N, C-alpha and C positions, 0 to 999 in steps of 0.2 A: 228447946234444945240449945245448949250453951256452946258457943264457938270460941275456942281458946285463941289467944293472941298468936301462939306458935303456929296454929293451923292457918290463920290468916296470912302470916308471913310466908309460910311454906307455899301456899297456893299463889300468892302474889309473885314470889320469886320464879315459880314455875311458868306463870303467864308472861312475866317479863322476859325470861330466857327465850320463850317461844317467839315473842315479838322481835327480840334482838336477832334471833337466827333468821327470821324472815327478812329483817332489814339487811342483814349481811348477804343473804341470798340475792336480793334484788340489786344490791350494790355490786356484787360480783357479776351479775348479768350485764350491768352497764359497763363495767370495766373490761370484761372478757368478750362481751358480745355473744356469749353462748347462752342458749336456752336452758341447758342443764349440764352438770359436770359429772354426774354419776348416773348409771343405768337405772337405779332405783327411783330417781326423780321423775323419769318419763320412760317407762319400759317399752311402750309401743313405738315411740319415736326412736328410742335407742336401738332397738332391734333393726328397724328399717335403715337407720343411719349406718349401722355396722355393715349391712348388705351393700349400701351405696359405697362405703369405703373399700370394701373388697372389690367391687366392680371398678372403682377408680384405680386401685392398685394394679389390676389386670390390664386396664386400658393404658396406664402409664408404661407397663412392661411392653405391651404391643407397640406403643408409640416409640419407645426407645429402640426396639428391634427395627422398626420400619425406617427410622431416621438413620440408624447405623448402616442399614442396607443401602439407603439412598446415597449416603456419603461415599460408600464403597463403589457404588455404581457410577457416580459422578467421576471419581478418580479413574475408573476403568474406561469410561467414555473418553476422557482426556487422553489416556494412554493410547487407545485405539486410533484416535484422531492423529496422534503423532506418528503411529505406525503407518497409517494411510498416507500421510504426507511424505513419509520416508519412501514408501513404495513408488509414489509418483516421481520422486527425485531419482530413484534407481532407474525407472523406465526411461526418463529423459536422458540420463547420463549414458545408459546402455545404447539407446538409439543414436546418440551422438557418437559413441565409440564405434559402432558397426557401420557408420557411414563410410562409403568407399574411399573418401579422401584421406582417411586416417591410416597411418602406418603402425607397425608394431610398437614403436615408442609411445605414440599417443594413446594407443589402446592400453598399454601397461600403466600409464599414468591414471587413466580412468579406472582401471582395475584396482589400483591402490585406493582410490576414492571409494569404490564399491566395497572394499574390504572394511573400511571404516564404518560404512553404513551397515554392513552385515553385523559388525560388533555392536553397533547402536541398536539394531533390531533385536539382538539377543538380550541386551540390557533392558530394553522396553518390555520384552516378553517376560522378564523377571521383575517387573515393576512391583513395588510394595505400597501398601496403604497402611499407615500407622505401623503396627508391628507384624503385619501378615502379608504374604505374597498374594497378589490378586488372581493370578491365572493358573494356580496349581490344583484346582478342584478342592478336595478336602485337605490337601497338603498345603498348609499355610505357613509352615515353619522353616522350610528349606526351598532353595531356588528350584522351580519345576523344570527349567530348561538348562541342560548342561551339554558340553561338547568334549570330545577327546582330541588327541593329536592328529587323527586322520580326518577330522572335520565332520565326524558323525554327530548327529544331534539326538539327545535323549530327553524324553518327557517323563518326569518322575521315575527315572531309572530305566525306562524302556525305550529302545531305539524307535524313533518315529516311523521308520520304514515298516515296522511290524504292527503299527497301530492301524485300526480300521473301525468302521462304524459300530460294530458289535463288541468291540474290546471293552472290558470292564473300566479301564481308565477313561474311555470316552463317555461312559455313562456315570462317572463319578459325581455324586451329588449329595448335598446336605440341605435341610430345610429349616426355615425359621417361622415361628408362629407370629403372625401379624393380625390375629383376631378373626380369622375366617372359620373358626371352629374346627381345629385340626383333628383329623381322623386317620386311622391306620388301616391299611388293606388287610393286615393280619393282626387281629386283636392280641395275639400272643407274642407278637414281635414288634416292639416299639420302634424299630429302625425302618419298618416298611410304612412310610408315610404316604397317604393319598395326596398326590401332587396338586389336586384341585383345592385342597384345604390348607395349604401352606405356601410360603414363598421360597423358591429355590435360590439361595444366595451364593452358591458356588459357581465359579467361572472356569471352564476347562479350556486352557490356552491352546491345546492341540486342535480344537475345533475351528479356530479362526486362523491359526498358523499353518494348518494343513497336515495331512498324514501321508505316509508312503513317499515315493520319489518326488511327488509334487508339493512337498512341504516348502513353504515360502523361503525359509532359511537355506534349505538344501539347493533349491533352484537358483537362488542368488549366488551360492557357491559355484554352481555350474556356469553361471554367467561370467564370474571372475576367471574361472579356468579357461573358458572359451576365448576370452580376450587375450590370454597369455599363451594360447596354443600356437605352436610354430606353424601348424596347418590350419590357420583360421578359415572357417567356412561361414560365409554370410547367411546362407540358407539355414544352416544348423543354428546359428545365432538367432535368426528370426523365429525359429521354432521354440527356442528356449525363452525368448521374450514373450511369446504367446502363452506359454505355460506359466510364466511369472505373473503376467497380468491376470490370467484366470485364477491363480492362487490368491492374488491381491483382492479379488472380489469377495473372498471369504471374510476379509476384514470389514468390508463395507456391509456385508450381510450381518456380521456380528454387531456392528455399530447400530444398525437399524433395530435389531432385537433389543439391545441395551436401551435405546431410546424409548421403545415400547414399554420395557420394564420400568424405566424411570418415570414415565407418565402414570403407570399403574401404582407405583409406590407413592407418587405425589397425591394421587386420588385417595389412596389408603390413609396417608398422613392427615389429609384434610378431613376425612371421615372420622378418624380417631380423635382429632382435635375437637370436632363438633360434638362428638359423644362425650368427651371429657368435660367440655363446657356445660353440657346438659346435666351431667352428674354433679358438677360443682354447684349448679343452681339448685338441684334437688337436695344436696347436702346442706346448703344454706337454709332452705325451707325447713328442713328437719332439725337442724342444730342451732341456727342463729336466732337470737332473741330480737324481737321487734324493738328498736331503740325507743320509740315513743311510748310503747306499752311498758317497757322496762322502767323508764323514767317516771311514768305515772304511778306504777306500782311502788317504786321506791319512795316517792314523795308521800303517797298515802300511808305507807308503812311507817315512814318517819314521823308523820303526824300521830299515828296510833301509838308509836313507841314513846314520843314525848308526852302524850296524854297519859300514858301509863306511869311515867315517871312523876308527873304532877299529882296523879292520884295517890301514888305511894307516899307523898309527903303528908297527905291527910289521913291515909289509911293506917300507916305504921306508927305505933305509939313510940315516943321517945323513951330512951332508957338512960340509966346513969352514965353509960359509956359515951353518950352524946355530949356530955358536959365535961368530960375529962379532957384536959389539955395535955 
């Protein structure tokens, strides 16, 4: 069987191209550190790697949610601490004012100081974190607490005297997915979240500031009025003080709950970080090339490619074009 020169050249070029492609492949593995660049190179590993990447994307979203909630909670804890300190200052000043040695002028001076503290209390209750109000429940775009000229206090547009435990505003809530496998109590209603499968990130300010006539802001207003009353009654003042201190306890209870939530979020963040690290390790196992193996394959293929070039010098016959300058 006669083998033509064109057939030899064609087969040689085909083999040389194959070896050159392998050389480029191993070179790319060394440079990029990746085992493969297209799914067709390793379908099985590629499919598993895509699943790992999807899981990583979800974990990063959960982690971002948890960190955002933790930052918001830290800001809320700081604000409640300031409110707690403010209530202590109010109690001390009021006790000083109702002391029997003080006259109307002294009480009026302290009442003016309490007015400033009342304004500060309102400001703290409308505290913001980033671009959202902290204590407005699902209302994050407008100040939750407002007042009128008569000294009435409103929470999200409703007079706090009308609020009670079962009021919709007191149950105002929104949930955040932090990787607990979020479920819905009603499969047909995506707003009905199972609270055990998500994190409630809304904070209802009326819960710690109080509702009805025992609202912290309103009781502070009564304290100011009592000090300026022409018929100052120490017994009545003592009763108002007791109500104020009882209302102040709501702030301490809220701080305790936020502390518990903060620990829970810290645990969640650590868990997600560990899971993220495990997924990165799995991704490396599936996608990353072994440096030693990649270098060895490259050097072996380089040897084969150079050998093929040397063989071509002997195998391919020279033509007239080789001698044309």
